[in-house]
Steps between C-alpha positions, in 0.01 A plus 500: 500500500596425856307210646324533833609243755326434832539257788192413703481536877423128525836421349685748720341344802689174441817661364561839662860498378411469133674745264536516123674687224340541158702541183313611187651471155389585149683468166638155599625260238459142613607182332631151569756454776845583377858514623448828682187389693651159571810664648271697734352177631840334545632800692186504715544134592858570612393793715224293657741217592733757662212658688371172640843358591379138488157563657180398327295788359222458756752558783560861382310741734316667211372162371398406850294823518331412170422149629335653802284723277399206285404302808292799624264480201471122509762391245754227574842651415663161442247433221449848356822690546530871432656564160841607635548186705383277212744668260784489758456122538525460120806728484681273751393174334694325224269614226536865592259781411268475199545729204160651401550819306718810540261694725405209722869401527580853614245510782570141604868596532405782745280268697774247548788743562304695761275217619180703451185397315485689166217484249462650154165589340428607145324832560329483161284224643428641846147625540457792739682523837713228658393390846650266759203351686376193683282314251130422535544181299279625219777665299623349171858397438606407148768233487605189307416145606607200299615723220158661464364837613310473828327726753552440871375681807717588800422373847290728718740712708793435267720806432492592128601776266210590272369763260152580375486178290619246755793352687844568351705311758389236749621455858669836505783419254479122466350460152453761229203496266527458123316818410757752625825304484795640306541343159754559225253750349474712817614864469380645830506360847449545873742326732421456866773432755349388832643449844417427860697627798780423557663580173773709339478781250211466255612822336830341396314201349266727306784710367690191393190372313479834321863465396436151366203619296694796359782270383257247347276770342704813428271800475229357721327744735525371857355643826588357839236607753602562858434210746146476630484376863220336689197723538597737218331498163594625150 
């Protein structure tokens, strides 16, 4: 079943250039990181280095646009970086990118190669429609603190992705919740590729993610939705 995705007017007011591509997949076979998924990450790191040409990730125009959006809803981008900038910094560091599992590796590789935030949600655990909104501060966010399950609440005005049960990702794409994250048991997923103006071709990034998923999970059923621009809803 196709998930309904909406973006609130309050979010569009602070980020009129926001656009996203949704990739839905079923019949996936996940598992521990392997040689194939690791090679995707290594290739992505090389592509990122070539793209930046010695610049820091935050100097890229797209990352600068994300920083402006984070500042607009009261977040400090040097402390809570968007997911693409955070991954890019790790890709360029000595330790390199983390290996999580095959599906997470695949979407992290797209995020780094194209320098766009990408998130993956296990659709089996999503309740109702997905919404990008500015939080009231009352919403619940399930996470882990000190190795134990914990429930947090976003700041009032913070931009969050949520469903009918609570927040699935805080500060737009900064931290994903435990409930809907992709695990080695995940067989269906929604991937969101997000961008601010200026940026290149999101369609290319979405198509490349679909190719990665097809190689890692032959036989999976994958749908790449057309880009949704500011002001439009699905």
